[in-house]
C-alpha positions as CSV (number, residue, x, y, z in Angstrom):
1,M,-15.6,-20.0,2.6
2,L,-16.7,-16.5,1.4
3,N,-15.9,-13.7,3.8
4,K,-19.2,-11.8,4.5
5,N,-17.3,-8.5,4.2
6,Y,-17.0,-9.0,0.5
7,N,-20.6,-8.3,-0.2
8,K,-21.1,-5.3,1.9
9,N,-20.4,-1.6,1.4
10,H,-17.4,-0.3,3.4
11,E,-17.6,3.3,4.4
12,I,-14.9,5.9,4.4
13,K,-15.8,9.0,6.4
14,S,-14.4,12.5,6.1
15,P,-11.1,13.0,7.8
16,I,-11.7,16.7,8.4
17,N,-14.6,19.1,8.7
18,G,-15.3,21.0,5.5
19,K,-16.6,20.5,2.0
20,A,-16.1,17.2,0.1
21,I,-15.3,17.8,-3.6
22,L,-14.5,15.6,-6.6
23,I,-10.8,14.6,-6.7
24,E,-10.7,16.2,-10.2
25,E,-11.3,19.6,-8.5
26,T,-8.1,19.5,-6.4
27,G,-6.0,21.5,-9.0
28,D,-3.2,18.9,-8.8
29,S,-2.8,16.5,-11.8
30,V,-1.5,13.6,-9.6
31,F,-4.8,13.5,-7.8
32,A,-7.1,14.8,-10.7
33,D,-5.7,12.1,-13.1
34,K,-6.1,9.5,-10.3
35,I,-2.5,8.4,-10.6
36,L,-2.5,7.2,-6.9
37,G,-6.0,5.9,-7.1
38,E,-9.7,6.9,-6.9
39,G,-10.7,9.3,-4.2
40,V,-12.4,12.4,-3.0
41,A,-11.0,15.5,-1.4
42,V,-12.1,17.8,1.4
43,M,-11.6,21.6,1.6
44,P,-11.1,21.9,5.4
45,D,-12.8,24.3,7.8
46,D,-10.4,23.5,10.6
47,G,-7.1,21.6,11.3
48,T,-8.1,18.4,13.1
49,V,-7.5,15.4,10.8
50,V,-9.1,12.1,11.9
51,S,-9.0,8.5,10.7
52,P,-11.7,8.0,8.0
53,L,-12.1,4.3,8.9
54,D,-11.0,1.5,11.3
55,G,-7.6,0.1,10.6
56,T,-3.9,0.3,11.3
57,V,-1.6,3.2,10.6
58,T,0.9,1.6,8.2
59,H,2.7,4.7,6.9
60,I,3.4,8.3,7.9
61,S,5.5,10.3,5.5
62,E,8.7,11.9,6.7
63,E,7.1,15.2,5.9
64,K,4.1,14.4,8.1
65,H,1.6,15.2,5.3
66,L,0.6,11.7,4.2
67,Y,-1.0,9.0,6.4
68,T,-1.8,5.4,5.2
69,I,-4.5,3.5,7.0
70,T,-4.8,-0.2,6.1
71,T,-8.0,-2.1,6.8
72,A,-8.4,-5.6,8.1
73,D,-9.3,-6.6,4.6
74,G,-6.0,-5.2,3.2
75,V,-7.4,-2.0,1.6
76,H,-5.1,1.0,1.8
77,I,-6.5,4.5,2.3
78,L,-4.2,7.5,1.9
79,V,-5.0,10.8,3.7
80,H,-2.9,13.5,2.1
81,I,-2.9,16.7,4.0
82,G,-2.8,19.7,1.6
83,I,-1.5,20.0,-2.0
84,G,2.2,20.7,-2.3
85,T,2.7,20.4,1.5
86,V,5.6,18.0,1.0
87,A,7.7,21.1,0.5
88,L,7.1,22.3,4.0
89,N,9.0,19.3,5.5
90,G,6.4,18.8,8.2
91,E,6.1,22.4,9.3
92,G,2.5,23.2,10.3
93,I,1.6,19.5,10.8
94,K,1.7,17.7,14.1
95,P,1.2,13.9,14.0
96,L,-0.9,12.4,16.8
97,V,-0.4,8.7,15.9
98,K,2.5,6.4,15.2
99,V,3.0,3.7,12.6
100,G,1.6,0.4,13.9
101,E,-1.2,2.0,15.9
102,S,-4.7,0.7,15.5
103,V,-7.2,3.4,14.9
104,K,-11.0,3.7,14.8
105,T,-13.0,6.0,12.7
106,G,-12.6,9.5,14.2
107,T,-9.3,8.8,16.0
108,P,-7.2,12.0,15.6
109,L,-4.3,11.5,13.2
110,A,-2.8,15.0,13.1
111,E,-3.3,18.7,13.9
112,V,-2.8,21.0,11.0
113,D,-2.2,24.8,11.1
114,I,-4.4,25.7,8.2
115,I,-3.5,29.4,8.4
116,Y,0.2,28.6,8.3
117,L,-0.4,26.4,5.2
118,R,-2.2,29.2,3.4
119,E,0.5,31.7,4.4
120,Q,3.0,29.4,2.8
121,G,1.0,29.4,-0.4
122,M,-0.3,25.8,0.1
123,N,-3.7,24.6,-0.8
124,P,-5.1,22.9,2.4
125,C,-7.3,20.6,0.4
126,T,-7.1,17.1,1.8
127,P,-7.4,14.2,-0.7
128,V,-8.5,10.8,0.5
129,I,-7.4,8.1,-1.9
130,L,-8.4,4.4,-2.2
131,T,-5.4,2.4,-3.4
132,G,-5.0,-1.2,-4.3
133,H,-7.8,-1.4,-6.8
134,G,-7.2,-5.1,-7.2
135,A,-9.1,-5.7,-4.0
136,V,-11.9,-3.3,-4.7
137,A,-14.9,-4.2,-6.9
138,G,-16.6,-0.8,-6.9
139,F,-16.9,2.5,-5.1
140,E,-19.1,5.5,-4.9
141,I,-18.2,9.1,-4.0
142,S,-20.3,11.6,-2.0
143,T,-19.7,15.4,-2.0
144,G,-21.0,18.4,0.0
145,T,-20.6,19.7,3.6
146,V,-19.0,17.0,5.9
147,Q,-18.1,16.5,9.5
148,A,-14.9,14.6,10.4
149,G,-15.5,11.0,11.4
150,K,-19.2,11.3,10.8
151,D,-20.2,11.8,7.2
152,V,-19.4,9.2,4.5
153,I,-17.4,10.5,1.5
154,M,-16.8,7.2,-0.2
155,T,-18.1,3.6,-0.1
156,Y,-16.5,0.6,-1.6
157,T,-17.1,-3.1,-2.1
158,L,-14.4,-5.8,-2.3
159,N,-13.7,-8.3,-5.1
């Protein structure tokens, strides 16, 4: 029996207030070359990072800058706080969730001190990456001014 979720568009909303930009504009080749997957990035206006969709937190990096949310359909979404922030070893980022927690769109994931990141020479741009392309049939990106948990930055359909 075909799951009805396979024929519908799934929405990924912005994880942070700011301006959504093309992933190629991040200034980082790992993201720009789509090594981790397709995505979009948000140049943040503030430091509250929320879940971009419903799912389960399946990974938080030791350095607190990377959060993976897995949907009920098995799609993985990476929320990567800042470019180069792995070097800060978690300084300036406070996780608000734990691995294994169920989250809804808009659930706070982390608080980020954007000023501290900039003082440390970090780009606070926040890429949102859709991984596991085998499950995804297609996707569309949206750019422009966005509100966290409200505005769609990407839609995808499943294979």
